[in-house]
C-alpha positions in Angstrom: 48.9 -1.5 7.4 46.7 -3.2 9.8 43.7 -1.4 11.2 41.3 -3.0 13.5 37.6 -2.2 13.7 36.4 0.5 16.0 34.2 -0.5 18.9 32.2 1.6 21.3 33.2 1.3 25.0 30.9 0.5 27.8 29.6 3.6 29.6 32.3 5.0 31.9 35.3 3.4 30.2 38.4 4.7 31.9 41.3 3.8 29.6 42.3 7.3 28.8 45.3 8.8 27.1 46.1 11.3 29.9 46.5 8.5 32.5 48.3 5.8 30.5 50.2 8.0 28.1 53.3 10.0 29.1 55.4 8.1 31.8 53.8 4.7 31.3 54.0 5.0 27.5 57.7 6.0 27.8 58.4 2.9 30.0 56.7 0.6 27.5 58.7 2.2 24.6 61.9 1.6 26.5 61.1 -2.0 27.1 60.2 -2.6 23.4 63.0 -0.3 22.0 65.5 -1.5 19.4 68.1 -2.0 22.2 65.8 -3.9 24.5 63.3 -5.8 22.2 65.3 -9.1 22.3 65.6 -9.2 26.0 62.0 -8.2 26.5 60.9 -10.9 24.0 62.9 -13.5 26.0 61.3 -12.4 29.2 57.8 -12.6 27.7 58.5 -16.1 26.4 59.6 -17.1 30.0 56.5 -15.5 31.5 54.3 -17.5 29.1 55.8 -20.6 30.5 54.8 -19.5 34.0 51.5 -17.6 33.4 50.1 -18.8 30.0 49.8 -17.3 26.6 50.8 -13.6 26.1 48.1 -11.1 25.9 48.6 -7.3 25.7 48.7 -5.8 29.2 49.0 -9.2 30.9 52.7 -9.1 31.8 53.3 -5.4 32.3 53.4 -5.8 36.1 56.3 -8.3 35.6 58.1 -6.3 32.9 58.3 -2.9 34.6 60.7 -2.3 37.4 59.3 -3.2 40.9 59.8 0.5 41.9 57.9 1.8 38.9 55.7 4.8 39.8 52.4 3.7 38.3 50.2 6.6 37.2 47.2 5.2 39.0 46.8 4.7 42.8 46.2 1.0 42.5 49.2 0.5 40.2 49.2 -2.6 37.9 45.8 -3.7 39.1 44.3 -0.3 37.9 46.1 -0.7 34.6 44.8 -4.2 34.0 41.2 -3.2 34.9 41.3 -0.1 32.7 42.9 -2.0 29.8 40.0 -4.5 29.9 37.8 -1.6 28.9 39.3 -1.9 25.4 37.0 -4.3 23.5 38.1 -7.9 23.2 38.3 -7.8 19.4 40.9 -5.0 19.5 42.9 -6.5 22.4 42.9 -10.0 20.9 44.0 -8.8 17.5 46.8 -6.7 18.9 47.9 -9.6 21.2 48.3 -11.9 18.2 50.3 -9.3 16.2 52.7 -8.6 19.1 53.0 -12.3 20.1 53.9 -13.3 16.6 56.5 -10.5 16.6 57.9 -11.6 20.0 58.2 -15.2 18.8 59.9 -14.3 15.6 63.6 -15.0 15.1 64.4 -11.2 14.9 61.5 -9.3 16.7 60.9 -5.8 15.5 61.0 -3.0 18.1 57.6 -1.6 18.9 56.8 2.1 19.4 53.6 2.9 21.3 51.6 6.1 21.3 48.4 6.8 23.2 46.0 9.5 22.2 42.3 10.4 22.0 40.0 9.2 19.2 37.7 11.7 17.5 34.7 10.0 19.0 33.8 8.0 22.1 35.2 4.7 20.7 38.4 2.7 21.2 40.6 2.0 18.2 44.0 0.5 17.7 46.1 1.0 14.6 49.2 -1.0 13.9 51.6 -0.3 11.1 55.2 -0.7 10.3 57.4 2.3 9.8 61.1 3.0 9.3 63.2 5.1 11.7 67.0 5.4 11.3 67.1 2.5 8.8 65.3 0.2 11.3 61.8 -1.2 10.8 59.5 -0.7 13.8 55.9 -1.8 14.6 54.0 1.3 15.4 51.0 0.9 17.7 48.5 3.7 18.2 46.0 3.4 21.0 43.0 5.7 20.4 41.1 6.2 23.6 37.5 7.5 23.9 37.3 11.2 23.5 34.7 12.6 25.9 34.8 16.1 24.4 32.1 17.0 21.9 32.6 18.9 18.7 31.5 22.5 18.8 
């Protein structure tokens, strides 16, 4: 189990579970599913040749269908801007884990979930799990929770 360190977001951080969960999360899970992971990995490796080293969030605009209905008005630009609110230490660690998986001889499918943290910090938890006799990488994005305990 790999757990990264929590980090406080800048005031006004906007990467929130309600916006980037749901339809966007489903689209990412389809791309990285057991049936699509090898094709997605090959595409990412080709994109690295054109656009440089893989980083989480960097290639989503190229991986999703051109007619994808982005949850935010500004589409992929809004996603990339919001995603940059996640502290570098978390994004960089996750990028290295996913890149190593993508470049492996038999990449594991990846299952993403987005939720709210218990406090106002970002966190990312990565752990392997087994589903239907197949090992997956599980990635849990915890976004700042702006609700206060009662």
